[in-house]
C-alpha positions, 0 to 999 in steps of 0.5 A: 579356244577362240575369242571374240572381239571383246576377248571373251570365249564363245559359247561353243568354245566354252561348251567344247572345253567343258566336254573335253575336261569332263571326258578327260576326268572320267578317263583318268578316273577309270584308268586309276581306279578301275584298270590300274589296280587290276593290272597291278594285281594280275601282272606285277604281283601275280601269285602274292597274297591280297594284303601284300598286293594292297600294301605294295600298291599303297606304298608305290602310290605314296612314294609317287605322291611324295615325289610329286610334292617334292619336285613340283615347287622346283619345277614351278620355280624353273617355269616361273624363271623362264617365263612359262607361267 
């Protein structure tokens, strides 16, 4: 993002960043809500009952969320220590 002499972002830079952020959010939503469950059902859980597939998907998502919640403060402390924030 380019800044002017006063240290403010230009109008074009702000609009470009907003469009990038919008597209990135839309992409992530489509992949997580649309593509991943179908991929999980058709490839990783082929031949299993629907309720078992749903349970496994929920369990994996819960484990991943718990892992992120546990590791995020540690990684944040490391980043702060080394001046990355």
